Each structure stands twice: as C-alpha cells, then as structure tokens.
N, C-alpha and C positions, 0 to 999 in steps of 0.2 A: 386785634380778629383774627381767625384760625385761618388756617391757607387751602387755598382745593386743595383737595388730593390725587392720586389717579392710581385704580387701581393694580394691584401688582400681574402682573399675563404669570402664569409659573415660564419656564423654559423651558423650552429647544425639549432637553435632558427629560426636564418630568414627564413633562407631556407623553415620552418617549416608554418615559416609563411607569409609569401608569396604560398606556394601553398594551403595556404584556401586562398586566396581572388581573387572575382568570376574576370573571362575575364571582360573583355569590352564592351563588348556586348550582358551580360547574362543580360534576367532583370532577372529571375529565376535563383540561386542558391545553392544550400543544397551544405552540408560538410560534411561528421561522419555524419548524422544525424538518429538520435535516433527515440522515439517517445516505452516508457516502463509503460506498467501498472501495477499495483500496491495490490496488496491483503487490504485488511485492517492491517493485522501483520506484512504490507513491505514486505511479499515475491513475487515475479513479478507469475503475474498473466498470460501475454500475451507478444514478446517481439515486435507487431505493424509491426515498419517499425528497421533495423538492420544499420543503417551504408551506409546510401545514401550513394551519390557524385550524384547530375543530377545541367547540365546547361543548359537554353532555354533559346537563341538568341531571339531578338525584333522580333522581326514579325511571329513566326514558328507556328503549327500548329499541339496541338503533341494531341494524344489517349492517357489516359494512362487502361489500360489495365490488367487482373487477377483474378482468382478464386475466388469466392467465401472466400477469409478470408485471400489473399492474402495481403495482405496492401495501397490499393489500396482510399476508400475510406478516413483512415487514412493521406494516403497521401496528398488526398485533405482538410483534414480539415490542415493541418499543412500549405499546397503552399494558402491557402484563411485565413489566418490564426485565423483562429478557435481555434486551438493549438496549442501547442507550444513540442519545440521538448524537452522530456528529456535530450537530447548531441546532438552538433554538432552546424553548423552554419546554417542560416538562410536567407540569399540576396535576398531584390527583390529591384528590382532598387536601387542597391549601394550601398544598407540599413539594418547591422543587425537586421533579425524583431525580434533574439531571444530575444536580449538583453534594447528592450521597453516596458518604464512603458503599462500594462495594458490600460490605458489613451492612449498615444500616442500610444498604438499599433492600437484601438478602429480608433482613427485618421486618424490612413498612411491605415488600410485599408478602411472605409470608401474612402477615397481619391484614392487612386489607385488599390482599385480590385472591380469588377462591376462581382457578382453575376445570374445566370443562371441556375438555379433548375428541378429537373425533376416534384415535383409536382406544376409548377409556383410560388403557394404564394404570391399574390394575394391580397390588403385587401380585403373583399367583399361588404363594404362600399362607399366603392369611387368609384372614375370615373377612365377610365384610365388615362388619363389623367392627372391627380390626382396620381396615383398611381408611375407613372412612378416622376413623383416630387419627390417624400416623399425619395431619400436621400439631395436634394437640401435641403430640411428644415432642413430633423440633422445637415447641414453644418450652417446656419442661412444665404445660402440666399434668399434675398429679390424676395416675392411675381411673379411682373414682366418676370424676369427675367427668376423664373421655370416654369412660365407658356412658354419660348417662348422656353427652354429650351430640355421641352418638349416635342413640340408637332415635333417642328423640330428631335428627335427623332422619334417618332411616326411614323413623316415623312416617314423618314432612314429604318420601315419595311413593309410600308403599311398600314401604322395605323393612319394615322392624319382623316380619316373621320370618325374613329370609338371612336375619344379621349370622350367623353360624356355620352358613354355607360359605365357599369360596366358591371365587366369579367362573371357577372353569364348569362349575353345580348351577352354571343363570344363561338361562338367558339371552341376547346381546344387548336388549331392552331391559333386565332386569341388571344387566349389566354401568350401564351406561345412566341408572338409577341409583348405581349404589355411590359411582365418579360423580353424579352433582351433589349428593349425604357429603359424596368429603372436601367438593370445592364447600360451602357453603358451612363451612360446621367451625368456620373461625370469624362468622358473621362478618364477611368479607364487603365492604361499596362497592368493588364492580363484580361482578362473576361475566368471562369473557368463555364468549362458545366460541372454540374452533371447528367444523361442519358437526354439529356435536350428531345430528342423524347421517350424517352418511355412511356406516355400518351397516346398520338401520334400514329393514323390507319397510316398505311405504307406512303400511299401520302400527306399528312398533316408532319408526319417527311424526307420529299424528302425535302420537301419544306423548312422546318427552317433549317436543313441541309446547303440548298441553302442558304440568308441569311446568314448562320456562316460563308462560304463557301464568298460571296464576302464580306463581314468581315476583311478577314482574305487578299484574294486580294489586300482589301482596303492599311495594311498594323497593323493590327491590331493581338497581339500576343494571342492568345486561347487555354487554354489544358477542354482535353474534356475526358469528364470518360466517362466509353461503357461500354458497355457485348460483343457488335455486331459487327464481328468480317469485316463482310463489312463498317461496317464505319468507320473502323482505314482504310483500302484501302483505304477512303476517306482527309487522316491524311497524313501531311508531312513527318511527324515519330508517332511512336509508340512507347511504351514505356512499357513493361511488364513485373510486379509487378509475384515472388511467394510465399510465408513464408519472408514477412516484406524484402527483398532483391527488388532486379536487375535483373531481366532474362531474359531482351536484351532487347537492345533497337539498333532499327534499320530505318533508310530513311527508305518512298518506292517511286519506282523506280516510276521519276514524267509521263513519257509515257503510266505508269497501276495507273496512279492515277485518273489519267487525264479518262482514261476510265469505274474505275470504279464509276466518279463522272457518267457520261454518261449518262451509263449504271441505275443510281439508282433514274433518273431520272422524276417528275409525267408525264404525258403526258400535256397538251395539246392541 
C-alpha cells in the first residue's frame, strides 16, 4: 500500500524569485527599483526613486506625471536604459537590463527603445531623411535599406515630401514628426516621449498627439512624460509620482478618454 504524500510547498526563496518575474504580457516591468544619488563622501544626496513596482503591458499608452522633483525624469531615464537602478530589477521585453554590461545595454537600448524629446535633437547638418537613418547607421544597416526604411517612416508621419530638407527648413511640428520617424525606424518595442509637445504651439501640439494616438491604435507601446493633465486624460493610463514613489496608478475611462481626444483636435 502506498503511503500518502503531502505536496511539497515552494520555499520562501522560490516564492520570492517567482514574485520578481514579470507578467507574460509585460513589455516593461519594474521590481523594487530604487535610484539613489550619493555625495562624494558616500552619504545620500537624494532618493529619486524609492522601491517602485510597475508593469506596462504591450500596446498600452501610459502617461507619467508628477510635480518637479517627483522622480518622473529619473524614471524615464531608467526606463530608457540611460541610467541604471541602484537596486531592484528592470525587465524590458523579458530581459533584466540591470544585469547587462554597458556594451550589451547600449545595443539592446538601440534595438528596443525609440526616444522622442521635447527639443527634437535633430542633427542640423543632415537632411530629414539622413536624420531618420541615424539609428540604422550605428547598427550597420546597408545604405539602401537605411534609405528605404527612412522613407517609409517619413511617409508614415506625413513628411516624405520634405525628406531632402534640413531641420532648419522645417516648422517645429515638422521637426517633431521627423524625430518620431527617427524613433520608429528600428521598430522599437517601446516609444518613450519626454514632453514631446512642450516646444510647440497648442494647434501643432494637438497634431503631434494625434500621431502618437495613431501609433497607439496600430499597437505601439507608448510611455509619455507630461506635466499637462489634458494630455494625461488622452492616455489609457496615468501613473503619478510623488517623492520617488507611485502616488496613484489609474486607467482612464475609455469614453472620457475619447472625448478628451476629440475636444483637443485642431480645427480642420
């Protein structure tokens, strides 16, 4: 006769390790992430991020908000692999980037993340098409492939007819469209936008937000840092920081979100 057996329970260590793993659908996953800056003598200068847990599924459109000093810029730098957590794990597309070497992290960042900045950051000596090609140049993509992909991205943002112009020959809105094309050219898993309408007038800013919304509808994961509540209401989800912690994390009501988008559309 067989003796009854009691199912073995996972050890506390195993349970803790499992808790650190990201959900299967999460493109971005932070587990206990801290970012502390120190003085030269080793004492703490500021705790910019304090034990953050955050999951962002593929295809989500998220606004990161908070007052000055709340930690949102530090969080964006960590999410963009421009800065490393002092502690905790950061999984991007299933890999813990906090454990990568600097060289591997740089290459991974170039493939997986597209950046859109408030100041556009276009190279003035290059044409719009050449600016869009820059990320592919550093990845060693052949010239014809770079050209074809750049033109496809410029067409996507409605700028293919200005491909040969320099940034100085474009309006602010056109420069931001060129920056979006550059950010998209590697087909990144996440598009990070840091106050992308901050240097634009309200009408042009609304047109740029429409570009982001179209990208979201097409399935792109977008994380946008903004101080503007009206922009936050147009996103699926709003994560608000305070003193390096997540103060609130809420999803916008879909009907109200669509109403906010429609209310903000520029006149035709």
